[in-house]
N, C-alpha and C positions, 0 to 999 in steps of 0.2 A: 213402814212396818206397823203391824197391829199389836195391841197389848192383850195378854192373857194373864190373869192373876189366879194362881193356884194357892189354896190354903190347906195346910195339913190339919189334922184333928187337934194338934197341939197349938194351933194358931200361927205357926210359922208360915210366912208368905214367900212365894216364889213368883216374881213378876218377870215374865219373859216376852219375847217378841215372836211374832209369826207373820208369815207372808199371806197375802190374800190368796185364797184357794187351798191353803194348807189345812190339814185337819188339826184339831186341838191335840189329839193324841200324838201326832208326828212332831208337833212343836214341843210337846212335853218330853218326848224321847230325845229330841235333838238337844234339849237343855237339861237332861238328866233330872227331871222332876221326880222325887221319890213317890212311889205308890202308883204311878202310871207305867205299867209294864208293856202292854200291847203284844202279848205272846203271839197272837195270830196275824200280826201285821196289818190289822184293820179290815179283816175279811169276815167279820161277824161270826167267828168261830170260838170266841171266848168272851169273858167279861173283865179282863184284867186292865182295861182302860176306863172302868166305871168311875163316874164322879157325880157329885151333886151340883147342879147348875142353880145359882142364886135366882130367886123368883123373878126379879126384874128382867133377867136375861133369858130365863126359861120360856117366857111368853114370846120372845123374839125368834125362837127356833121353830123350824117346821116340825110337825108331829113325828114321833118315832115311827119307823116302818114296822110292819108286823114281825119281820125278822129281828129287828132290834128289840122289840118288846119281848119276844121269845127268849132272846139271849139275856136280857136283863133279869129274867126269872132265875138265872144262874148267878147273878151278882151277889156279892157279900154286902149285907146291910142295905138292901134296896129300899128306897123310899119314893115319895111322889115327885121328887125333883131329880131322880136318877136318870142319867143318860150315859151312853157309851161315847167317849170322847172321839173315837174313830169315826163317828157318824156326824160330827159337828165340823162343818167347813167354815173357816174364818172368812169374814167379809167386813166391810166398813161398819155395817150395822152391829157387829159383835165386838168392835174395838173396846177393850176394857172388860170383857166377860170375866166373871168370877166363877171358878170351879172349886168346890170343896172336895177333899179326898177322904173317903171313908176311913175310919180309924183302923180297921183291920187290914187295910191295904198298905199302911205305912210302917 
């Protein structure tokens, strides 16, 4: 199993496990991480799984697709490290990834 660390705006950490090939969003939903809602089920129809990827990890991700970029325009408190967690698939390269949850989502 691979590790994901979610950090709420208050600093509270949620360290969870994910299977290789599982999306970060699905792992968060499976573990009831607050602030990751995933209303659309990962089909790029909302931004309720928005998170900030720490810089070290952000550089390891493939670029956001045009569809993801468009949906991120709807995200609350978007910044340069914003990604939709439904579009991040876990792999060994991402073991230990850190995702910060925007304040207004928690």
